[in-house]
C-alpha positions as CSV (number, residue, x, y, z in Angstrom):
1,M,102.9,105.5,98.6
2,A,105.6,106.9,96.5
3,I,107.7,105.1,93.9
4,L,110.8,103.5,95.4
5,R,114.1,103.9,93.6
6,M,116.8,101.3,93.5
7,K,119.0,103.3,95.8
8,E,116.2,103.5,98.4
9,I,115.4,99.8,98.1
10,R,119.0,98.7,98.6
11,G,119.2,100.9,101.7
12,M,116.3,99.0,103.4
13,P,116.7,96.0,105.6
14,R,115.2,92.8,104.2
15,E,112.3,92.8,106.6
16,E,111.1,96.2,105.5
17,R,111.4,95.3,101.8
18,E,109.2,92.2,102.4
19,R,106.7,94.4,104.2
20,R,106.6,96.9,101.4
21,L,106.3,94.1,98.9
22,N,103.2,92.7,100.6
23,E,101.7,96.2,100.8
24,L,102.3,96.9,97.1
25,R,100.9,93.5,96.1
26,A,97.8,94.2,98.1
27,E,97.4,97.6,96.6
28,L,97.9,96.2,93.1
29,A,95.2,93.6,93.7
30,R,92.8,96.2,95.0
31,L,93.4,98.4,91.9
32,R,93.0,95.5,89.5
33,T,89.8,94.5,91.2
34,M,88.4,98.1,90.8
35,V,89.3,98.1,87.1
36,K,87.7,94.7,86.5
37,A,84.5,95.8,88.3
38,G,84.1,98.5,85.7
39,G,85.2,101.4,87.9
40,S,87.7,104.0,87.0
41,I,90.8,104.7,89.1
42,E,92.2,108.1,89.7
43,K,95.6,107.4,88.3
44,P,95.7,104.5,85.8
45,A,99.5,104.8,85.6
46,R,99.7,103.8,89.2
47,I,99.3,100.1,88.3
48,R,102.4,100.3,86.1
49,E,104.3,102.1,88.9
50,I,103.4,99.5,91.4
51,R,104.4,96.6,89.1
52,R,107.8,98.2,88.4
53,T,108.4,98.8,92.1
54,I,107.5,95.2,92.9
55,A,110.0,94.1,90.2
56,R,112.7,96.3,91.7
57,I,112.2,94.9,95.2
58,L,112.3,91.3,93.9
59,T,115.5,92.1,91.9
60,V,117.3,93.4,95.0
61,N,116.1,90.3,97.0
62,N,117.4,88.0,94.2
63,E,120.7,89.8,94.0
64,E,121.2,89.4,97.8
65,D,120.3,85.8,97.6
66,R,122.9,85.2,94.9
67,M,125.6,87.1,96.8
68,A,124.9,84.9,99.9
69,R,125.7,81.7,98.0
């Protein structure tokens, strides 16, 4: 899964953002489990990319929530 940019995230409907958020959280948990088990992952920077993408999605969701009030 590629990195999502803010422009792409803002263009998504809320349901798709939530679906992507769940997928990214599951992938992050899987990668963290592999690292904790002593294994090596192919791209260690992927963990940081996923964390940042999750933060971007949450930011857009919070912005929409605030605009709705």
